[in-house]
Structures are given as structure tokens and as C-alpha cells.
C-alpha positions, 0 to 999 in steps of 0.5 A: 154885341150882335142882335139875334133875329129868329127866322119863322122856320127856326121858331117853328122847329124850336117849338117842336123840340122837347122843353129841356132841349129847347132851353139848351138851344136858347142858352147856346143861341144867347151866347152867340151875341159874343160873336165871334168868340163862341165855341162849337161854331164852324163855317158851312161848306158849299154855302154861306153861314155857320153851324152851332152844335148843341147836343144832337141839334145843329143851329144854322145861322148867318151873320150880317148886320145882325145874327139870323137863326135860320134853322134847327136840325136834328142829327141822327146818330149812327148805331149798330144797324147803320153801315 
């Protein structure tokens, strides 16, 4: 079982997200304690770390002696106006 450490940047990003989505993200991050038996996790390409998919958000993290949450990014979905 891994201890989870939130980076300062990730906590600031989490605070700017709507409350309902915050709850989903925090629950998904808690499930990362069972690393490596986690769903929706993929390794990042061309850099170290992993990505966890939670709705329209992506949680970027690294695993060393503990699991570090580095950033939370919102994914803009494509619509009719994008090519």
C-alpha cells in the first residue's frame, strides 16, 4: 500500500474544480493506494509518470517510494466545430 503525497500545484488545481468533480477525483486517487492494481491508468509517453482518467480530468502522478500527485488537467472534448 502506497502513501499518497499531493504536490502544491495539484492541490491548487483541485480547489478550482467544481465540488462534485473534486469528490470523484479524491476517491479515484484514494484507489491508487492499491498500486499497481488500478483501472484507467496508463504510462505517459515521452516522460516519466502515469495518467489516471477521471471523467474529463486527467491526474498525472509518479510512483517512487510513495505515490506523488503532480497535476490535474482538464481535457477539452472535441465537438462539431473542431476539425
